[in-house]
C-alpha angles and dihedrals in degrees: 000000000000090000094052090052092045092048091047091051094046089049094053091045091049092049090049093049091050091050092046086057096053111128093227097060116105140056118311134191112226125218115256113275118185090349097307135088133188146203111243124195112215114206139162115268104186111306088338137071124245131186124210128194107247104166135009132207138184133172091292092056127251121001138173108255121194087233097064109128095024125122116252094171113049130194097333107184113209121221091203092249099082094273124115137184126199139094136314127204118209108204095199092067099017091235131139116217136187102275134210127179134186123190123202116172106300094347125092123187114199128185134186115198141185130192093049089304099312094117118042138173114207138206133186114213128192125218114246097176 
């Protein structure tokens, strides 16, 4: 019985360590969209990655958006090679799109697509933390 418990604890610890090392985890600065940009905190949400809007900015500086605390990046499933698939929410039109994401070092490429991925809008984000 002790071995089963120990194996379960070690398995949970290994899964947590693997997610903590995910290249998408951290704080990212979005590309401006309709004159505003945000800082998005990417964190594990189960076996996936989710991104929550933490701060918002426009030409006048930081402002309090009604979208603070909402998820922009929803349920991105990693493939282990820096590529992800999930959903993306665009606050300016309040629509959710098929999402794809690629992380290379301190650069994150995010796309939201319609029509089965035929038409996509893309953004490049930069890592802050």
